[in-house]
N, CA, C and O atoms as a printed pandas DataFrame, in Angstrom:
     atom_number atom_name residue_name chain_id  residue_number  x_coord  y_coord  z_coord
0              1         N          MET        A               1  -13.173   22.769    3.446
1              2        CA          MET        A               1  -12.157   21.884    2.908
2              3         C          MET        A               1  -12.689   20.452    2.883
3              4         O          MET        A               1  -13.194   19.951    3.888
4              5         N          LYS        A               2  -12.574   19.816    1.753
5              6        CA          LYS        A               2  -13.060   18.438    1.613
6              7         C          LYS        A               2  -12.048   17.432    2.156
7              8         O          LYS        A               2  -10.837   17.644    2.094
8              9         N          ILE        A               3  -12.575   16.337    2.686
9             10        CA          ILE        A               3  -11.734   15.219    3.100
10            11         C          ILE        A               3  -11.355   14.454    1.844
11            12         O          ILE        A               3  -12.217   14.071    1.053
12            13         N          ARG        A               4  -10.054   14.235    1.666
13            14        CA          ARG        A               4   -9.556   13.506    0.494
14            15         C          ARG        A               4   -9.447   12.018    0.856
15            16         O          ARG        A               4   -8.628   11.626    1.686
16            17         N          LEU        A               5  -10.279   11.215    0.223
17            18        CA          LEU        A               5  -10.354    9.789    0.517
18            19         C          LEU        A               5   -9.721    8.957   -0.580
19            20         O          LEU        A               5   -9.725    9.332   -1.753
20            21         N          ALA        A               6   -9.179    7.821   -0.176
21            22        CA          ALA        A               6   -8.755    6.787   -1.118
22            23         C          ALA        A               6   -9.503    5.525   -0.734
23            24         O          ALA        A               6   -9.895    5.340    0.418
24            25         N          ILE        A               7   -9.693    4.668   -1.710
25            26        CA          ILE        A               7  -10.317    3.370   -1.456
26            27         C          ILE        A               7   -9.344    2.294   -1.887
27            28         O          ILE        A               7   -8.770    2.356   -2.974
28            29         N          SER        A               8   -9.166    1.313   -1.029
29            30        CA          SER        A               8   -8.363    0.149   -1.369
30            31         C          SER        A               8   -9.329   -1.003   -1.625
31            32         O          SER        A               8  -10.057   -1.432   -0.730
32            33         N          GLY        A               9   -9.323   -1.491   -2.852
33            34        CA          GLY        A               9  -10.253   -2.533   -3.265
34            35         C          GLY        A               9  -11.308   -1.962   -4.196
35            36         O          GLY        A               9  -11.588   -0.763   -4.174
36            37         N          ALA        A              10  -11.888   -2.830   -5.014
37            38        CA          ALA        A              10  -12.906   -2.374   -5.963
38            39         C          ALA        A              10  -14.028   -3.389   -6.110
39            40         O          ALA        A              10  -14.645   -3.503   -7.169
40            41         N          GLY        A              11  -14.281   -4.111   -5.052
41            42        CA          GLY        A              11  -15.348   -5.102   -5.076
42            43         C          GLY        A              11  -16.673   -4.519   -4.638
43            44         O          GLY        A              11  -16.865   -3.303   -4.643
44            45         N          PHE        A              12  -17.579   -5.393   -4.261
45            46        CA          PHE        A              12  -18.938   -5.015   -3.883
46            47         C          PHE        A              12  -18.967   -3.947   -2.794
47            48         O          PHE        A              12  -19.652   -2.934   -2.929
48            49         N          ILE        A              13  -18.217   -4.178   -1.709
49            50        CA          ILE        A              13  -18.288   -3.251   -0.581
50            51         C          ILE        A              13  -17.620   -1.927   -0.915
51            52         O          ILE        A              13  -18.075   -0.880   -0.453
52            53         N          ALA        A              14  -16.562   -1.946   -1.698
53            54        CA          ALA        A              14  -15.915   -0.695   -2.120
54            55         C          ALA        A              14  -16.889    0.135   -2.955
55            56         O          ALA        A              14  -16.919    1.361   -2.847
56            57         N          ASP        A              15  -17.670   -0.526   -3.772
57            58        CA          ASP        A              15  -18.677    0.145   -4.580
58            59         C          ASP        A              15  -19.711    0.836   -3.688
59            60         O          ASP        A              15  -20.114    1.966   -3.963
60            61         N          ILE        A              16  -20.130    0.171   -2.641
61            62        CA          ILE        A              16  -21.094    0.743   -1.691
62            63         C          ILE        A              16  -20.501    1.992   -1.031
63            64         O          ILE        A              16  -21.175    3.016   -0.917
64            65         N          HIS        A              17  -19.252    1.906   -0.602
65            66        CA          HIS        A              17  -18.608    3.055    0.032
66            67         C          HIS        A              17  -18.436    4.210   -0.957
67            68         O          HIS        A              17  -18.637    5.370   -0.597
68            69         N          ALA        A              18  -18.072    3.903   -2.179
69            70        CA          ALA        A              18  -17.905    4.955   -3.185
70            71         C          ALA        A              18  -19.226    5.674   -3.444
71            72         O          ALA        A              18  -19.246    6.896   -3.591
72            73         N          LYS        A              19  -20.308    4.942   -3.499
73            74        CA          LYS        A              19  -21.632    5.563   -3.672
74            75         C          LYS        A              19  -21.968    6.462   -2.482
75            76         O          LYS        A              19  -22.530    7.544   -2.656
76            77         N          ALA        A              20  -21.628    6.020   -1.289
77            78        CA          ALA        A              20  -21.893    6.822   -0.091
78            79         C          ALA        A              20  -21.076    8.112   -0.114
79            80         O          ALA        A              20  -21.584    9.175    0.245
80            81         N          VAL        A              21  -19.831    8.025   -0.528
81            82        CA          VAL        A              21  -18.996    9.224   -0.617
82            83         C          VAL        A              21  -19.579   10.196   -1.629
83            84         O          VAL        A              21  -19.645   11.399   -1.375
84            85         N          HIS        A              22  -19.998    9.683   -2.763
85            86        CA          HIS        A              22  -20.582   10.549   -3.795
86            87         C          HIS        A              22  -21.867   11.230   -3.318
87            88         O          HIS        A              22  -22.223   12.302   -3.808
88            89         N          ALA        A              23  -22.545   10.618   -2.383
89            90        CA          ALA        A              23  -23.757   11.229   -1.839
90            91         C          ALA        A              23  -23.424   12.409   -0.919
91            92         O          ALA        A              23  -24.304   13.194   -0.565
92            93         N          HIS        A              24  -22.152   12.526   -0.537
93            94        CA          HIS        A              24  -21.713   13.596    0.361
94            95         C          HIS        A              24  -20.583   14.389   -0.283
95            96         O          HIS        A              24  -19.585   14.698    0.369
96            97         N          LYS        A              25  -20.739   14.713   -1.547
97            98        CA          LYS        A              25  -19.679   15.364   -2.320
98            99         C          LYS        A              25  -19.196   16.691   -1.736
99           100         O          LYS        A              25  -18.041   17.065   -1.936
100          101         N          LYS        A              26  -20.044   17.390   -1.034
101          102        CA          LYS        A              26  -19.604   18.682   -0.503
102          103         C          LYS        A              26  -18.621   18.522    0.649
103          104         O          LYS        A              26  -17.873   19.452    0.952
104          105         N          ASP        A              27  -18.608   17.369    1.292
105          106        CA          ASP        A              27  -17.742   17.140    2.442
106          107         C          ASP        A              27  -16.493   16.313    2.146
107          108         O          ASP        A              27  -15.472   16.461    2.817
108          109         N          CYS        A              28  -16.579   15.453    1.150
109          110        CA          CYS        A              28  -15.455   14.561    0.874
110          111         C          CYS        A              28  -15.435   14.172   -0.601
111          112         O          CYS        A              28  -16.425   14.306   -1.319
112          113         N          GLU        A              29  -14.271   13.687   -1.022
113          114        CA          GLU        A              29  -14.125   13.247   -2.406
114          115         C          GLU        A              29  -13.158   12.072   -2.469
115          116         O          GLU        A              29  -12.223   11.982   -1.673
116          117         N          ILE        A              30  -13.386   11.188   -3.405
117          118        CA          ILE        A              30  -12.473   10.070   -3.628
118          119         C          ILE        A              30  -11.417   10.560   -4.605
119          120         O          ILE        A              30  -11.730   10.924   -5.739
120          121         N          VAL        A              31  -10.171   10.567   -4.163
121          122        CA          VAL        A              31   -9.090   11.076   -4.997
122          123         C          VAL        A              31   -8.183    9.980   -5.536
123          124         O          VAL        A              31   -7.372   10.225   -6.428
124          125         N          ALA        A              32   -8.320    8.756   -4.992
125          126        CA          ALA        A              32   -7.441    7.675   -5.446
126          127         C          ALA        A              32   -8.063    6.308   -5.167
127          128         O          ALA        A              32   -8.896    6.135   -4.278
128          129         N          LEU        A              33   -7.618    5.355   -5.968
129          130        CA          LEU        A              33   -8.039    3.956   -5.824
130          131         C          LEU        A              33   -6.795    3.086   -5.828
131          132         O          LEU        A              33   -5.866    3.319   -6.602
132          133         N          VAL        A              34   -6.780    2.085   -4.964
133          134        CA          VAL        A              34   -5.692    1.109   -4.939
134          135         C          VAL        A              34   -6.272   -0.254   -5.290
135          136         O          VAL        A              34   -7.057   -0.819   -4.529
136          137         N          VAL        A              35   -5.880   -0.777   -6.447
137          138        CA          VAL        A              35   -6.327   -2.091   -6.914
138          139         C          VAL        A              35   -5.200   -2.685   -7.759
139          140         O          VAL        A              35   -4.599   -1.983   -8.571
140          141         N          ILE        A              36   -4.914   -3.958   -7.574
141          142        CA          ILE        A              36   -3.813   -4.576   -8.316
142          143         C          ILE        A              36   -4.195   -4.994   -9.739
143          144         O          ILE        A              36   -3.317   -5.212  -10.574
144          145         N          PHE        A              37   -5.476   -5.105  -10.016
145          146        CA          PHE        A              37   -5.917   -5.568  -11.329
146          147         C          PHE        A              37   -6.239   -4.384  -12.234
147          148         O          PHE        A              37   -7.203   -3.666  -11.968
148          149         N          PRO        A              38   -5.466   -4.156  -13.290
149          150        CA          PRO        A              38   -5.645   -2.966  -14.139
150          151         C          PRO        A              38   -7.044   -2.801  -14.722
151          152         O          PRO        A              38   -7.567   -1.687  -14.720
152          153         N          GLU        A              39   -7.658   -3.847  -15.212
153          154        CA          GLU        A              39   -8.970   -3.712  -15.839
154          155         C          GLU        A              39  -10.045   -3.372  -14.804
155          156         O          GLU        A              39  -10.918   -2.544  -15.062
156          157         N          VAL        A              40   -9.980   -4.001  -13.651
157          158        CA          VAL        A              40  -10.923   -3.702  -12.573
158          159         C          VAL        A              40  -10.749   -2.247  -12.147
159          160         O          VAL        A              40  -11.729   -1.529  -11.944
160          161         N          SER        A              41   -9.508   -1.823  -12.014
161          162        CA          SER        A              41   -9.211   -0.449  -11.631
162          163         C          SER        A              41   -9.744    0.535  -12.663
163          164         O          SER        A              41  -10.359    1.538  -12.300
164          165         N          ARG        A              42   -9.520    0.262  -13.928
165          166        CA          ARG        A              42   -9.971    1.151  -15.001
166          167         C          ARG        A              42  -11.478    1.353  -14.947
167          168         O          ARG        A              42  -11.965    2.477  -15.068
168          169         N          ILE        A              43  -12.207    0.277  -14.768
169          170        CA          ILE        A              43  -13.674    0.341  -14.721
170          171         C          ILE        A              43  -14.137    1.143  -13.502
171          172         O          ILE        A              43  -15.021    1.991  -13.623
172          173         N          PHE        A              44  -13.551    0.883  -12.331
173          174        CA          PHE        A              44  -13.970    1.542  -11.093
174          175         C          PHE        A              44  -13.681    3.043  -11.134
175          176         O          PHE        A              44  -14.540    3.846  -10.770
176          177         N          VAL        A              45  -12.478    3.432  -11.575
177          178        CA          VAL        A              45  -12.164    4.866  -11.608
178          179         C          VAL        A              45  -13.031    5.597  -12.624
179          180         O          VAL        A              45  -13.377    6.762  -12.430
180          181         N          SER        A              46  -13.374    4.917  -13.693
181          182        CA          SER        A              46  -14.255    5.521  -14.693
182          183         C          SER        A              46  -15.664    5.716  -14.125
183          184         O          SER        A              46  -16.280    6.765  -14.315
184          185         N          LYS        A              47  -16.157    4.707  -13.436
185          186        CA          LYS        A              47  -17.504    4.753  -12.870
186          187         C          LYS        A              47  -17.661    5.881  -11.852
187          188         O          LYS        A              47  -18.707    6.527  -11.794
188          189         N          PHE        A              48  -16.616    6.119  -11.047
189          190        CA          PHE        A              48  -16.709    7.095   -9.969
190          191         C          PHE        A              48  -15.858    8.350  -10.200
191          192         O          PHE        A              48  -15.716    9.183   -9.304
192          193         N          ASN        A              49  -15.302    8.476  -11.387
193          194        CA          ASN        A              49  -14.510    9.660  -11.746
194          195         C          ASN        A              49  -13.394    9.917  -10.731
195          196         O          ASN        A              49  -13.278   11.014  -10.184
196          197         N          ILE        A              50  -12.589    8.907  -10.492
197          198        CA          ILE        A              50  -11.487    8.985   -9.529
198          199         C          ILE        A              50  -10.212    9.348  -10.294
199          200         O          ILE        A              50   -9.847    8.651  -11.241
200          201         N          PRO        A              51   -9.538   10.414   -9.905
201          202        CA          PRO        A              51   -8.410   10.897  -10.695
202          203         C          PRO        A              51   -7.132   10.052  -10.672
203          204         O          PRO        A              51   -6.404   10.017  -11.664
204          205         N          LYS        A              52   -6.850    9.371   -9.555
205          206        CA          LYS        A              52   -5.598    8.616   -9.467
206          207         C          LYS        A              52   -5.877    7.158   -9.130
207          208         O          LYS        A              52   -6.825    6.823   -8.420
208          209         N          ARG        A              53   -5.013    6.312   -9.670
209          210        CA          ARG        A              53   -5.103    4.894   -9.308
210          211         C          ARG        A              53   -3.707    4.337   -9.104
211          212         O          ARG        A              53   -2.745    4.743   -9.757
212          213         N          TYR        A              54   -3.630    3.405   -8.191
213          214        CA          TYR        A              54   -2.369    2.794   -7.792
214          215         C          TYR        A              54   -2.533    1.285   -7.778
215          216         O          TYR        A              54   -3.634    0.768   -7.592
216          217         N          THR        A              55   -1.419    0.584   -7.977
217          218        CA          THR        A              55   -1.454   -0.875   -7.886
218          219         C          THR        A              55   -0.964   -1.365   -6.529
219          220         O          THR        A              55   -1.108   -2.544   -6.205
220          221         N          ASP        A              56   -0.384   -0.461   -5.732
221          222        CA          ASP        A              56    0.001   -0.870   -4.383
222          223         C          ASP        A              56   -0.172    0.293   -3.413
223          224         O          ASP        A              56   -0.033    1.461   -3.776
224          225         N          LEU        A              57   -0.473   -0.057   -2.192
225          226        CA          LEU        A              57   -0.771    0.918   -1.154
226          227         C          LEU        A              57    0.434    1.786   -0.821
227          228         O          LEU        A              57    0.279    2.974   -0.538
228          229         N          GLU        A              58    1.622    1.212   -0.850
229          230        CA          GLU        A              58    2.822    1.965   -0.498
230          231         C          GLU        A              58    2.994    3.184   -1.401
231          232         O          GLU        A              58    3.384    4.251   -0.926
232          233         N          ALA        A              59    2.713    3.043   -2.679
233          234        CA          ALA        A              59    2.840    4.167   -3.612
234          235         C          ALA        A              59    1.843    5.278   -3.259
235          236         O          ALA        A              59    2.188    6.459   -3.281
236          237         N          LEU        A              60    0.631    4.895   -2.940
237          238        CA          LEU        A              60   -0.377    5.883   -2.525
238          239         C          LEU        A              60    0.092    6.624   -1.286
239          240         O          LEU        A              60    0.052    7.854   -1.242
240          241         N          LEU        A              61    0.534    5.888   -0.287
241          242        CA          LEU        A              61    0.950    6.505    0.967
242          243         C          LEU        A              61    2.191    7.376    0.783
243          244         O          LEU        A              61    2.328    8.406    1.443
244          245         N          LYS        A              62    3.074    6.977   -0.088
245          246        CA          LYS        A              62    4.277    7.763   -0.368
246          247         C          LYS        A              62    3.913    9.120   -0.968
247          248         O          LYS        A              62    4.549   10.126   -0.651
248          249         N          ASP        A              63    2.899    9.159   -1.830
249          250        CA          ASP        A              63    2.462   10.418   -2.430
250          251         C          ASP        A              63    1.890   11.370   -1.387
251          252         O          ASP        A              63    1.994   12.587   -1.537
252          253         N          GLY        A              64    1.287   10.828   -0.330
253          254        CA          GLY        A              64    0.805   11.640    0.779
254          255         C          GLY        A              64   -0.321   12.598    0.454
255          256         O          GLY        A              64   -0.431   13.652    1.081
256          257         N          GLU        A              65   -1.146   12.265   -0.496
257          258        CA          GLU        A              65   -2.201   13.180   -0.924
258          259         C          GLU        A              65   -3.596   12.790   -0.451
259          260         O          GLU        A              65   -4.592   13.262   -1.000
260          261         N          VAL        A              66   -3.676   11.924    0.570
261          262        CA          VAL        A              66   -4.989   11.518    1.082
262          263         C          VAL        A              66   -5.054   11.740    2.589
263          264         O          VAL        A              66   -4.050   11.667    3.298
264          265         N          ASP        A              67   -6.270   12.011    3.050
265          266        CA          ASP        A              67   -6.510   12.201    4.474
266          267         C          ASP        A              67   -6.972   10.913    5.146
267          268         O          ASP        A              67   -6.699   10.680    6.323
268          269         N          ALA        A              68   -7.676   10.080    4.380
269          270        CA          ALA        A              68   -8.258    8.867    4.947
270          271         C          ALA        A              68   -8.321    7.770    3.894
271          272         O          ALA        A              68   -8.367    8.037    2.693
272          273         N          LEU        A              69   -8.322    6.544    4.367
273          274        CA          LEU        A              69   -8.355    5.369    3.497
274          275         C          LEU        A              69   -9.509    4.466    3.907
275          276         O          LEU        A              69   -9.647    4.104    5.076
276          277         N          ILE        A              70  -10.325    4.112    2.939
277          278        CA          ILE        A              70  -11.377    3.122    3.144
278          279         C          ILE        A              70  -10.817    1.790    2.675
279          280         O          ILE        A              70  -10.441    1.653    1.511
280          281         N          ILE        A              71  -10.757    0.811    3.562
281          282        CA          ILE        A              71  -10.189   -0.495    3.222
282          283         C          ILE        A              71  -11.327   -1.474    2.986
283          284         O          ILE        A              71  -12.049   -1.858    3.905
284          285         N          GLY        A              72  -11.464   -1.863    1.726
285          286        CA          GLY        A              72  -12.499   -2.810    1.320
286          287         C          GLY        A              72  -11.902   -3.975    0.560
287          288         O          GLY        A              72  -12.477   -4.461   -0.414
288          289         N          THR        A              73  -10.753   -4.412    1.013
289          290        CA          THR        A              73  -10.034   -5.513    0.386
290          291         C          THR        A              73  -10.380   -6.829    1.093
291          292         O          THR        A              73  -11.117   -6.825    2.079
292          293         N          PRO        A              74   -9.850   -7.958    0.591
293          294        CA          PRO        A              74  -10.065   -9.219    1.302
294          295         C          PRO        A              74   -9.562   -9.121    2.754
295          296         O          PRO        A              74   -8.618   -8.390    3.054
296          297         N          ASN        A              75  -10.206   -9.859    3.617
297          298        CA          ASN        A              75   -9.964   -9.774    5.062
298          299         C          ASN        A              75   -8.504   -9.891    5.467
299          300         O          ASN        A              75   -8.071   -9.204    6.392
300          301         N          PHE        A              76   -7.736  -10.738    4.801
301          302        CA          PHE        A              76   -6.344  -10.943    5.207
302          303         C          PHE        A              76   -5.482   -9.704    4.980
303          304         O          PHE        A              76   -4.370   -9.622    5.502
304          305         N          LEU        A              77   -5.981   -8.745    4.211
305          306        CA          LEU        A              77   -5.235   -7.505    3.959
306          307         C          LEU        A              77   -5.624   -6.371    4.913
307          308         O          LEU        A              77   -4.945   -5.345    4.945
308          309         N          HIS        A              78   -6.679   -6.530    5.674
309          310        CA          HIS        A              78   -7.158   -5.451    6.530
310          311         C          HIS        A              78   -6.097   -4.955    7.513
311          312         O          HIS        A              78   -5.844   -3.752    7.586
312          313         N          ALA        A              79   -5.481   -5.850    8.260
313          314        CA          ALA        A              79   -4.492   -5.429    9.263
314          315         C          ALA        A              79   -3.262   -4.800    8.620
315          316         O          ALA        A              79   -2.896   -3.687    8.998
316          317         N          PRO        A              80   -2.604   -5.460    7.665
317          318        CA          PRO        A              80   -1.395   -4.826    7.119
318          319         C          PRO        A              80   -1.665   -3.491    6.429
319          320         O          PRO        A              80   -0.859   -2.567    6.535
320          321         N          GLN        A              81   -2.778   -3.383    5.733
321          322        CA          GLN        A              81   -3.081   -2.108    5.075
322          323         C          GLN        A              81   -3.437   -1.036    6.095
323          324         O          GLN        A              81   -3.028    0.115    5.943
324          325         N          SER        A              82   -4.181   -1.385    7.118
325          326        CA          SER        A              82   -4.531   -0.420    8.162
326          327         C          SER        A              82   -3.285    0.080    8.878
327          328         O          SER        A              82   -3.112    1.283    9.074
328          329         N          ILE        A              83   -2.438   -0.831    9.258
329          330        CA          ILE        A              83   -1.221   -0.462    9.988
330          331         C          ILE        A              83   -0.321    0.424    9.131
331          332         O          ILE        A              83    0.226    1.409    9.627
332          333         N          ALA        A              84   -0.162    0.092    7.866
333          334        CA          ALA        A              84    0.665    0.913    6.963
334          335         C          ALA        A              84    0.091    2.322    6.843
335          336         O          ALA        A              84    0.832    3.302    6.915
336          337         N          ALA        A              85   -1.216    2.425    6.662
337          338        CA          ALA        A              85   -1.852    3.739    6.528
338          339         C          ALA        A              85   -1.726    4.536    7.826
339          340         O          ALA        A              85   -1.415    5.726    7.797
340          341         N          LEU        A              86   -1.963    3.895    8.939
341          342        CA          LEU        A              86   -1.859    4.590   10.224
342          343         C          LEU        A              86   -0.443    5.096   10.466
343          344         O          LEU        A              86   -0.266    6.207   10.965
344          345         N          HIS        A              87    0.563    4.308   10.127
345          346        CA          HIS        A              87    1.954    4.751   10.261
346          347         C          HIS        A              87    2.235    5.959    9.380
347          348         O          HIS        A              87    3.086    6.784    9.710
348          349         N          ALA        A              88    1.531    6.067    8.267
349          350        CA          ALA        A              88    1.706    7.202    7.349
350          351         C          ALA        A              88    0.873    8.415    7.761
351          352         O          ALA        A              88    0.894    9.441    7.080
352          353         N          GLY        A              89    0.140    8.304    8.872
353          354        CA          GLY        A              89   -0.671    9.414    9.351
354          355         C          GLY        A              89   -2.010    9.545    8.652
355          356         O          GLY        A              89   -2.638   10.603    8.692
356          357         N          VAL        A              90   -2.447    8.470    8.009
357          358        CA          VAL        A              90   -3.715    8.465    7.282
358          359         C          VAL        A              90   -4.771    7.774    8.141
359          360         O          VAL        A              90   -4.550    6.669    8.639
360          361         N          ALA        A              91   -5.909    8.425    8.309
361          362        CA          ALA        A              91   -7.016    7.818    9.047
362          363         C          ALA        A              91   -7.543    6.618    8.267
363          364         O          ALA        A              91   -7.439    6.569    7.041
364          365         N          VAL        A              92   -8.100    5.665    8.979
365          366        CA          VAL        A              92   -8.537    4.411    8.364
366          367         C          VAL        A              92   -9.976    4.091    8.726
367          368         O          VAL        A              92  -10.396    4.253    9.873
368          369         N          MET        A              93  -10.725    3.636    7.730
369          370        CA          MET        A              93  -12.033    3.043    7.945
370          371         C          MET        A              93  -11.917    1.645    7.337
371          372         O          MET        A              93  -11.813    1.492    6.120
372          373         N          VAL        A              94  -11.935    0.653    8.181
373          374        CA          VAL        A              94  -11.734   -0.710    7.705
374          375         C          VAL        A              94  -13.046   -1.488    7.752
375          376         O          VAL        A              94  -13.809   -1.402    8.714
376          377         N          GLU        A              95  -13.282   -2.235    6.702
377          378        CA          GLU        A              95  -14.483   -3.051    6.595
378          379         C          GLU        A              95  -14.379   -4.216    7.584
379          380         O          GLU        A              95  -13.280   -4.571    8.009
380          381         N          LYS        A              96  -15.503   -4.803    7.945
381          382        CA          LYS        A              96  -15.497   -5.936    8.867
382          383         C          LYS        A              96  -15.248   -7.232    8.111
383          384         O          LYS        A              96  -15.596   -7.325    6.934
384          385         N          PRO        A              97  -14.667   -8.215    8.740
385          386        CA          PRO        A              97  -14.105   -8.167   10.080
386          387         C          PRO        A              97  -12.849   -7.297   10.094
387          388         O          PRO        A              97  -12.137   -7.182    9.096
388          389         N          MET        A              98  -12.606   -6.710   11.214
389          390        CA          MET        A              98  -11.480   -5.793   11.358
390          391         C          MET        A              98  -10.157   -6.474   11.014
391          392         O          MET        A              98   -9.309   -5.893   10.338
392          393         N          ALA        A              99   -9.992   -7.691   11.477
393          394        CA          ALA        A              99   -8.737   -8.416   11.305
394          395         C          ALA        A              99   -9.023   -9.913   11.272
395          396         O          ALA        A              99  -10.156  -10.355   11.466
396          397         N          MET        A             100   -7.979  -10.668   11.024
397          398        CA          MET        A             100   -8.130  -12.119   10.949
398          399         C          MET        A             100   -8.170  -12.773   12.328
399          400         O          MET        A             100   -8.690  -13.877   12.488
400          401         N          ASN        A             101   -7.613  -12.078   13.321
401          402        CA          ASN        A             101   -7.596  -12.630   14.673
402          403         C          ASN        A             101   -7.402  -11.496   15.682
403          404         O          ASN        A             101   -7.200  -10.345   15.296
404          405         N          SER        A             102   -7.462  -11.821   16.950
405          406        CA          SER        A             102   -7.373  -10.779   17.986
406          407         C          SER        A             102   -5.986  -10.144   18.055
407          408         O          SER        A             102   -5.863   -8.977   18.426
408          409         N          GLN        A             103   -4.942  -10.896   17.704
409          410        CA          GLN        A             103   -3.594  -10.330   17.727
410          411         C          GLN        A             103   -3.456   -9.229   16.672
411          412         O          GLN        A             103   -2.899   -8.167   16.950
412          413         N          GLU        A             104   -3.962   -9.480   15.467
413          414        CA          GLU        A             104   -3.929   -8.455   14.424
414          415         C          GLU        A             104   -4.758   -7.239   14.838
415          416         O          GLU        A             104   -4.333   -6.099   14.652
416          417         N          ALA        A             105   -5.916   -7.483   15.386
417          418        CA          ALA        A             105   -6.781   -6.388   15.818
418          419         C          ALA        A             105   -6.090   -5.549   16.882
419          420         O          ALA        A             105   -6.182   -4.321   16.859
420          421         N          GLN        A             106   -5.404   -6.191   17.807
421          422        CA          GLN        A             106   -4.687   -5.454   18.860
422          423         C          GLN        A             106   -3.559   -4.628   18.258
423          424         O          GLN        A             106   -3.342   -3.489   18.671
424          425         N          MET        A             107   -2.837   -5.183   17.287
425          426        CA          MET        A             107   -1.779   -4.408   16.618
426          427         C          MET        A             107   -2.357   -3.182   15.921
427          428         O          MET        A             107   -1.752   -2.110   15.947
428          429         N          MET        A             108   -3.514   -3.332   15.302
429          430        CA          MET        A             108   -4.169   -2.205   14.642
430          431         C          MET        A             108   -4.547   -1.132   15.665
431          432         O          MET        A             108   -4.314    0.058   15.448
432          433         N          LEU        A             109   -5.129   -1.567   16.771
433          434        CA          LEU        A             109   -5.516   -0.614   17.820
434          435         C          LEU        A             109   -4.302    0.086   18.422
435          436         O          LEU        A             109   -4.322    1.297   18.644
436          437         N          ASP        A             110   -3.254   -0.673   18.681
437          438        CA          ASP        A             110   -2.028   -0.088   19.250
438          439         C          ASP        A             110   -1.433    0.931   18.285
439          440         O          ASP        A             110   -0.988    1.994   18.716
440          441         N          THR        A             111   -1.416    0.634   17.012
441          442        CA          THR        A             111   -0.881    1.546   16.004
442          443         C          THR        A             111   -1.709    2.818   15.922
443          444         O          THR        A             111   -1.167    3.905   15.718
444          445         N          SER        A             112   -3.017    2.687   16.079
445          446        CA          SER        A             112   -3.891    3.857   15.984
446          447         C          SER        A             112   -3.692    4.831   17.150
447          448         O          SER        A             112   -4.005    6.016   17.031
448          449         N          LYS        A             113   -3.183    4.342   18.251
449          450        CA          LYS        A             113   -2.957    5.198   19.421
450          451         C          LYS        A             113   -1.711    6.015   19.233
451          452         O          LYS        A             113   -1.349    6.799   20.110
């Protein structure tokens, strides 16, 4: 059974993660992308053959069709997106820095427990 991954963000680091996932196609697949900019989203899903795209994380999490989320968005979004995904029972891989400050990082850790 493959791990169903989603990626939040479509910048440089998201591209690196998508390439890494494609290198391990037998174990995992990217099933969704979350990006607010339609043209950026269109290009990214086309490049990596991603079947679903969303403009907000809540819609992705509501659908419940992913096992894990790779967060490659701007730093200020890391904590809120991680916490939302963790509350939805979705595993998280967050890009560095983990959070904007130690309080956000602690909230993320507490939520993961």
